ZAMIKE-863968 format. One record per residue (C-alpha): residue number from 0; x negated, y, z negated. Coordinates in nm, 2 decimals, padded with zeros to 4 digits. Each point is the difference from the previous one (the first is absolute). Example, Ala and Ser with C-alpha at 12.3 -4.5 7.8 and 13.67 -1.06 7.14 Angstrom:
0|-01.23|-00.45|-00.78
1|-00.14|00.34|00.07
//
This chain:
0|00.00|00.00|00.00
1|-00.15|00.33|00.10
2|-00.06|00.25|-00.28
3|00.02|00.30|00.24
4|00.37|00.02|-00.05
5|00.03|00.24|-00.30
6|00.33|-00.15|-00.09
7|-00.16|-00.32|-00.13
8|-00.18|00.19|-00.27
9|00.32|00.18|-00.10
10|00.21|-00.32|-00.01
11|-00.26|-00.16|-00.23
12|00.01|00.29|-00.24
13|00.37|00.06|00.01
14|00.17|-00.16|-00.31
15|00.36|00.12|-00.03
16|00.15|-00.03|-00.35
17|00.36|-00.01|00.13
18|00.20|-00.08|00.31
19|-00.17|00.16|00.30
20|00.16|00.29|00.17
21|-00.11|00.00|00.37
22|-00.02|00.38|00.01
23|-00.21|00.02|-00.31
24|-00.21|-00.29|00.14
25|-00.08|00.17|00.33
26|-00.07|00.34|-00.18
27|-00.23|-00.18|-00.25
28|-00.20|-00.13|00.30
29|-00.03|00.36|00.14
30|-00.12|00.13|-00.34
31|-00.25|-00.28|-00.02
32|-00.16|00.09|00.33
33|-00.02|00.36|-00.09
34|-00.15|-00.05|-00.34
35|-00.25|-00.26|00.12
36|-00.10|00.25|00.27
37|-00.03|00.30|-00.23
38|00.24|00.20|00.21
39|00.30|00.02|-00.23
40|00.09|00.36|00.07
41|00.19|00.19|00.27
42|-00.08|00.05|00.28
43|-00.13|-00.36|00.03
44|-00.32|-00.08|00.19
45|00.09|-00.33|00.15
46|-00.35|-00.06|00.13
47|-00.11|-00.06|-00.36
48|00.23|-00.30|-00.01
49|-00.15|-00.15|00.31
50|-00.36|00.07|-00.12
51|00.08|-00.16|-00.34
52|00.12|-00.32|00.16
53|-00.23|00.00|00.29
54|00.29|00.01|00.25
55|-00.06|00.08|00.36
56|00.25|00.23|00.17
57|00.02|00.04|00.38
58|00.20|00.24|00.21
59|00.07|-00.15|00.34
60|00.29|-00.03|00.25
61|00.28|-00.22|-00.14
62|00.29|00.01|00.25
63|00.33|-00.03|-00.18
64|-00.17|-00.01|-00.35
65|-00.08|00.24|-00.27
66|-00.26|-00.22|-00.17
67|-00.11|-00.36|-00.08
68|-00.22|-00.20|-00.23
69|-00.23|-00.27|00.15
70|-00.06|-00.34|-00.16
71|-00.33|00.13|-00.15
72|00.18|00.31|-00.14
73|-00.11|00.26|00.25
74|00.25|00.28|00.02
75|00.10|00.12|00.35
76|00.21|00.31|00.07
77|00.13|00.14|00.33
78|-00.24|00.27|00.12
79|00.29|00.15|00.21
80|00.19|00.10|-00.31
81|-00.03|00.34|-00.17
82|-00.25|00.03|-00.28
83|00.28|00.01|-00.27
84|00.15|-00.32|00.14
85|-00.34|-00.17|00.01
86|-00.06|00.09|-00.37
87|00.34|-00.15|-00.10
88|-00.06|-00.31|00.21
89|-00.33|-00.06|-00.18
90|00.18|00.01|-00.34
91|00.28|-00.22|00.15
92|-00.25|-00.27|00.09
93|-00.14|00.00|-00.35
94|00.34|-00.11|-00.12
95|00.02|-00.26|00.27
96|-00.30|-00.15|-00.16
97|00.19|-00.02|-00.33
98|00.28|-00.19|00.16
99|-00.25|-00.23|00.17
100|-00.17|-00.07|-00.33
101|00.33|-00.08|-00.17
102|00.08|-00.26|00.27
103|-00.35|-00.15|-00.04
104|-00.01|-00.02|-00.38
105|00.38|-00.03|-00.08
106|-00.03|00.16|-00.35
107|00.22|-00.18|-00.26
108|00.16|00.33|-00.13
109|00.17|00.07|00.33
110|00.31|-00.19|00.07
111|00.07|-00.17|00.33
112|00.27|00.26|00.08
113|-00.25|00.29|-00.07
114|-00.26|-00.15|00.23
115|00.27|-00.04|00.27
116|00.10|00.36|-00.05
117|-00.36|00.11|00.05
118|00.00|-00.19|00.33
119|00.35|00.11|00.12
120|-00.04|00.36|-00.09
121|-00.38|00.03|00.06
122|00.02|00.32|00.19
123|00.20|00.17|-00.28
124|-00.24|-00.12|-00.27
125|-00.30|00.10|00.20
126|00.15|00.35|00.04
127|00.06|00.02|-00.38
128|-00.35|-00.11|-00.07
129|-00.16|00.23|00.26
130|00.18|00.30|-00.15
131|-00.12|-00.08|-00.35
132|-00.36|-00.05|00.13
133|-00.01|00.33|00.18
134|00.23|00.20|-00.23
135|00.00|-00.16|-00.35
136|00.32|00.13|-00.16
137|-00.17|00.08|-00.33
138|-00.24|00.24|00.16
139|00.21|00.11|00.30
140|00.28|00.12|-00.23
141|-00.24|00.21|-00.20
142|-00.17|00.13|00.31
143|00.33|00.15|00.13
144|00.15|00.08|-00.34
145|-00.07|00.37|00.00
146|00.07|00.05|00.37
147|00.35|00.08|00.15
148|00.19|-00.31|00.11
149|00.01|00.09|00.37
150|-00.10|-00.08|00.35
151|-00.27|00.26|-00.02
152|-00.16|-00.18|-00.30
153|00.03|-00.33|00.19
154|-00.18|00.15|00.30
155|-00.28|00.14|-00.22
156|-00.05|-00.34|-00.18
157|00.01|-00.19|00.34
158|-00.26|00.24|00.15
159|-00.23|-00.03|-00.31
160|00.02|-00.37|-00.04
161|00.00|-00.12|00.36
162|00.34|-00.18|-00.06
163|00.30|00.03|00.23
164|00.26|00.25|-00.08
165|00.28|-00.25|-00.03
166|-00.20|-00.22|-00.23
167|-00.05|00.30|-00.23
168|00.36|00.11|00.01
169|00.12|-00.36|-00.08
170|-00.24|-00.01|-00.29
171|00.12|00.33|-00.14
172|00.35|-00.13|00.01
173|-00.10|-00.32|-00.18
174|-00.13|00.22|-00.30
175|00.37|00.07|-00.07
176|-00.09|00.36|-00.08
177|00.30|00.13|00.19
178|00.34|-00.14|00.11
179|-00.08|00.03|00.37
180|-00.03|-00.19|00.33
181|-00.19|00.01|00.32
182|00.24|-00.02|00.29
183|-00.13|-00.06|00.35
184|00.24|00.14|00.26
185|00.03|-00.12|00.36
186|00.18|00.18|00.29
187|00.23|-00.28|00.12
188|00.35|-00.13|00.06
189|00.17|-00.22|-00.25
190|-00.09|-00.36|00.07
191|00.36|-00.06|00.12
192|-00.01|00.29|00.24
193|-00.33|-00.12|00.13
194|00.14|-00.35|00.07
195|00.29|00.15|00.18
196|-00.22|00.23|00.21
197|-00.23|-00.29|00.09
198|00.30|-00.20|00.11
199|00.13|00.28|00.22
200|00.32|00.04|-00.21
201|-00.08|00.34|-00.16
202|00.16|00.22|00.26
203|00.35|-00.16|-00.01
204|00.07|00.12|00.35
205|-00.13|00.36|-00.04
206|-00.34|00.17|-00.01
207|-00.03|00.02|-00.38
208|-00.25|-00.15|-00.24
209|-00.03|00.08|-00.38
210|-00.31|00.21|-00.07
211|-00.29|-00.13|-00.19
212|-00.04|00.11|-00.36
213|-00.27|00.00|-00.26
214|00.08|-00.32|-00.19
215|-00.15|-00.17|-00.31
216|-00.25|-00.25|00.13
217|-00.19|-00.10|-00.30
218|00.01|00.08|-00.38
219|-00.25|-00.03|-00.28
220|00.14|00.09|-00.35
221|-00.15|00.07|-00.33
222|00.09|-00.26|-00.27
223|00.19|00.27|-00.19
224|00.24|00.06|00.29
225|00.28|-00.25|-00.06
226|00.24|00.10|00.28
227|00.02|-00.13|00.35
228|-00.11|00.19|00.31
229|00.20|-00.12|00.30
230|-00.19|-00.11|00.31
231|00.10|00.15|00.34
232|00.18|00.30|-00.16
233|-00.06|00.32|00.18
234|-00.07|00.37|-00.06
235|00.07|00.30|00.23
236|-00.27|00.19|00.18
237|00.06|00.32|-00.19
238|-00.12|-00.16|-00.33
239|-00.36|00.05|-00.11
240|-00.06|-00.36|00.11
241|00.13|00.08|00.35
242|-00.21|00.32|00.01
243|-00.31|-00.21|-00.09
244|00.08|-00.23|00.29
245|00.00|00.29|00.24
246|-00.33|00.15|-00.15
247|-00.34|-00.05|00.16
248|-00.30|-00.12|-00.20
249|00.02|-00.12|-00.36
250|00.18|00.31|-00.15
251|00.19|-00.07|-00.32
252|00.36|00.12|-00.01
253|00.16|00.03|-00.34
254|00.36|00.07|-00.12
255|00.33|-00.13|-00.11
256|00.21|-00.22|00.23
257|00.35|-00.14|-00.04
258|-00.07|-00.37|00.04
259|00.25|-00.29|00.02
260|-00.26|-00.27|00.00
261|00.00|-00.07|-00.38
262|00.26|-00.15|-00.23
263|00.10|00.36|-00.10
264|00.02|00.24|00.28
265|-00.13|00.35|-00.07
266|-00.27|00.26|00.04
267|-00.35|-00.14|-00.06
268|-00.34|00.16|00.01
269|-00.21|-00.13|00.29
270|-00.35|00.03|00.13
271|-00.03|-00.11|00.36
272|-00.27|-00.02|00.26
273|-00.01|-00.12|00.37
274|-00.21|-00.31|00.08
275|-00.06|-00.21|00.30
276|00.01|-00.38|-00.03
277|-00.11|-00.20|00.30
278|00.05|00.32|00.19
279|00.37|00.03|-00.12
280|00.09|00.32|-00.18
281|00.14|-00.06|-00.35
282|00.03|00.19|-00.33
283|-00.12|-00.09|-00.34
284|00.21|00.16|-00.29
285|-00.07|-00.01|-00.37
286|00.34|00.04|-00.15
287|00.05|00.08|-00.37
288|00.30|-00.11|-00.21
289|-00.10|00.14|-00.34
290|00.05|00.33|-00.19
291|-00.36|00.10|00.05
292|00.07|00.07|00.37
293|00.14|00.35|-00.07
294|-00.32|00.11|-00.17
295|-00.21|-00.16|00.27
296|00.20|00.19|00.27
297|-00.06|00.33|-00.17
298|-00.37|-00.06|-00.05
299|-00.04|-00.11|00.37
300|00.16|00.33|00.10
301|-00.22|00.21|-00.22
302|00.27|00.08|-00.26
303|-00.05|-00.04|-00.37
//
């Protein structure tokens, strides 16, 4: 058994005193790597982990893949990806090594169902572990504690750490500091309208077709936000979200919008910015559902 897989050392030293929680287990592995590599502070220097365990990392073309781990534990990442994506892929592959080690060793304190979940939901667990490696919650939450909870803060952290903006925003949401959500909007028809249009049934004998709207495409919520945000719900183009969609560059647009996407319809403070994903224009909105939003709005507009 090769000792170059850092997960073997972790599994040998991991002695749970109670029933193992998979989330705690994966996070404990992340902490182990960082402590052993003397890089347990944010921003994380991932190269220290690779140096500590003598792991080789290569960036080369990997059509259709973000990354991979070879049988002799060399980490490969797709050289065609952006630097932020490559960084996340490297951390992702470190968690792949943990799952490989679990399958090889079959530790007695993991149940058969837990091992199967690691296999079935491998990508999810790798994503959780990668986030904890690159942004350990204990230090990440302290790092942003004194900064406004905003898209501007996320942009500053992303630029300073080399991480992707969406990874930083999602991590900020996971701190539970604010009852908020990141909503990704796409300019599209409803799925039913699109199906009818593709089938040639939309016109119903006349030259008419419902217009596209900005619709909820994807949602990431903070754990403190208990309500439900409805997918495919739309907003009008005269909202700050719509204005952001029509704005060039990465300008932030802030304000209150009447939204019917949440369990309780009403006016909610939003921060929105235009983005392009696979060359498709979209909007990212940080939407706030707590009482602090009023104060945040005044501060962002230079009042108070």
